[in-house]
N, C-alpha and C positions, 0 to 999 in steps of 0.2 A: 565494405567501402565504405567512408563515410560521407553525412549528406549536410548540406547547411540549412538551417532553419529562417523562411525566408519570411513567414506571417506568424504573427503572435496565434497562438491556438485557440487565445480568447478572443483579443481582439480582433484580429486582423489586423495588426497595425505592423508596419515594418523598420519602426527604430527602438535601437537596443543599444545599452550601454552595460559593457562588462561588468558581473557582479564580483566575481570570484573563479580565482583558480584552485582547483580540486586534485590531487590525485587519486587513482583509484588501488587504495590504499591495500585492501580486501584481494586482488588480483594480481592486477599486470602491471601496475605503478607507473600505467600514463599517466598525461595531465590530463583535464579535462576541463574547458570552458562553459563557468554558468554567465546567463545572458539574463538581464532582467530589462522586462516591455517598458518602455519610457511610458507610455497609456495609461495600460495597466498595472502593473507592476509585477504581474507573472516573472517567475524565473525558470529559465530549463537548459541544459546544454545546448550547444553548437560550436562546431558541426557534432554528428554526434553517428556512431556504428547503424549502418540503415538494417533491416528487416532480417536478411541474412548475413551478417556480420555478429550481430548481436548474442549471438549465442556464444560465442567461444566467450565471453567474461562470464557466464554463469558455469561454467565448467572447473570445477574444484570442488576437492573433498573435503573441504572445510565447507561448503556450501550446507549447515549444521541443519536448514531450518526444512531443508528435504534427505535430512539425513538423520534416522533414529537410531545407529550404535556407537555415536562420537559417546566417548565417555572423560573428554576432560571437564573441568571443572564451571568453566564456562556454557559448556555443553551441557551440561547437568543444570545447572540455570536456567539455561534456555527453555532447556524439557520441562522442567519443573513449571515456568510461566508461562508455559506452550497448555500443562495443563488448567493451572487455571483460567485462564482465559479463552480456551474453550467452552465452559463453562459458563462465562462472564457472556460471552458473546451468544451463547446460546439464548440466557435469560434478555435478553435487546432483543432479538430476535422475535422472543414468545410474548414480548407485549407487545407484537402489531400482529402478528397473525397467531391465531391458535390453532390452525393443522395447513397442508396446501401442499406444494408443490414448492420448494427449497432449490435455486440455481447460485452453485459458490463457483464465480469466477477467478482463477487463479488458487485452485482447489489444493495447489499442494500435495502432500500426503493423504491427505481424506479425511483427518481424524476429527475436526469440524464437524463435516457432513457423516461421518459414523456417529456422531452423538446424537446428531440431527434426529438421524434413522434409528436410534433407538430409543426417540420419544416418540416415535411414528409418524414424521415426516416423509414426503417423498423425494429425493433426493437425486440430482445429477451435478457432475462434477463439468469444468473445462479447467485444461493444464496441458497447454505446451509441451511441458517436459517431458522426454518420454519414463525418464527412470522416475520422477515424481507419482506423475497417472498410473505409470504400472503396478507401484507399490500402492498407490489409492485402491486400486482395483482388486489385487492379486490379497491384499492384506486387509485393508479397510473394506471391500468389498462395494466399496464406490462408481455406480456407472461412470467412467468418464467420456468426455468429447475433447479430441485437442483442442480443435479451434469453432470457438465462437460463433464464425461465419457461417458453421457446419448446421448449427440451428436455425429453424423458419421458422419466423414468428408466426407464418401461418397453422401451424403444427404441432410448436410449442407457447408456454403460457402459462406464469411463475406466481406466485403467489408472491415470493420475497427473493431476492435478486443481491446477493453479498460480493464484497469486494475488498476483502482485508489485504490492504498494503499491495493494492496493484496496479490501480490506476496514474502512478506514478511513472509503472515499465511500460505503460503499452505505448506505441508509434503511433496508429492511428487515432487519436485523441476523441474528435469528433465523431469521426464513424462511429466508434467503440459503442459511445452514452447514445448515438441514433438507433442501433440496433439494441440495447441495451431497454432504451423506453419502450420500444416493441413489444420488446418478451415481456414485459411484464402487465400484471392482466390489472383486472378494474380494482380500484383499491389498493394496488399493494405495496410494498415495499422496495425502498433501493436503499442499500445501507453501504456506505464507504469510507473505510477510514485509510488515512492519510499522516504525512511526518507532516509536521509544522515547522516549517524555515523562520515563523518566527518567536521561534520559543524559546525561552531562555536557556537552556542548553547550546542552542542552535547559535544563538551570540556570545554564549563563553569561548565554543570549540571554532568556533569560526570555519575555516578552512579543514580542520580536523574532525567536523564534527558525522557521526560516521551514518548519520539517515539520511546524507547527500548521497553517499553510493555511487557514486557515477563509474561510467557507465548507465549500471542497470537503472537507479534513477535518472527518467529523461527530465523528468519534471520535479518541480519544486512549490507545492503548495503551502497557503497562508490561510485563516478563514476565509478575508478576502476572494481570494482569487478564486478559491474551488466554490466561492458564494455564485459569483459570476459567469464560472462556466456553466453551473450546474443550471441555473437562472436562463441561462441563452437554448438549454434544450428544455426548457418546459417543467425545470424542477422545483419543487420550493423547498425549504430546509425546516423540519419537525423539530429538530430537535440535535443538539450537539455535545456527545459524551467525550469528558478524557478515558484515556487510554495510563493510567499512571504508571503503570508496570514500564511500562516504554520508553521513560525518562532513566530509569537504573539500568537497561540493557543499552541503551543507545550510551548513557555515559560511560559505561565502559569498556567498549568498543572504542569510544573516543578517547578515553583513558589510552588506551592503548597505541593507538593511531601517532597519539603527540608525544607520548614515552616511551614506546616500545615493550610495555610492560603494562597489564593491568592494574592500575590499585582499588581493590575492592572500597576498601574506607574513603577516600574519595569517590568513588563514581556512588557509593548509598547519598555520599552528603549532598552531590551537585545534585542525581537526581529528586533527592527530597528538595531542597529547594529551588529544583525547576517545577515542581507542583506548586508548592506555597507560592511562587512567583505566578503562576498562573491564576491560581486560588484567589489571592490577595489585591493583583495589579489586573488579570485580568488579560494579561499578554498572550496567552494560551497555551494548552500543556505540549508536550513532544512529541505525543501523536493525539488526534482526534479521529471521533467516528461522528459522520453525519449520516442522519436518517431522511431520508428524502422521500417523497411524495411528487406526483406528476399533480402540475398546477390547478386545480378546478376551471373550465372554462366560462 
């Protein structure tokens, strides 16, 4: 079933304006509407599939983030970028914690946690997808929990919690952040990576922008709205880090959605140009990592 968004998840206001109609190019070809809050500017889809219905939008053999057996050029590029990304993510986490417990929410097939385990960290993953979670457990030896709510703060405490492109998928946005905060140890960090709907490539591709990924992406953040959301929950932003490779991958998919085929040369140029615009004019990168900590009282 579909559900209407009645209140803005960030400011709780009720006035919205239609921003864009976007097709689910990845799977169903259905059209979804993205609305913008008139008060705070937050963007989200409405109506949206409810918790029971959303699963069918993930059921595809082409969902390569959960498939390690694909052999197409695009899949190979993705896998190469993922290996590079895993090491980059680890280096980011390592700057803020030297040892301890890491919880990765939306751990997928577990490559990131497996790498952290090889470096001596105590790891736990949360992954609702049975296929991905089973792969993480059986192949990467990652302990996986299906639901975040199964973790009780009285029993669990983590030195670092990561959400790599997960926050935009979660229905119960505020309840989830509230629970995540309770699961953090003293002086712990929360790492959140999200696409940036104000990036140059988002403006260039408009309704073809692959990172809208409706309806799997329920929310569409920029630096301002992400900052507002986490501030509401008592977090402060320690640092914002660009994910520069994402601009190239998102441009490749966007080119495919727009023209029906991938143009690698154009994709590379537009990915480069998006990163240049972000660095030169401060409009924000295609995807960004936010390092958060609980505000000191």
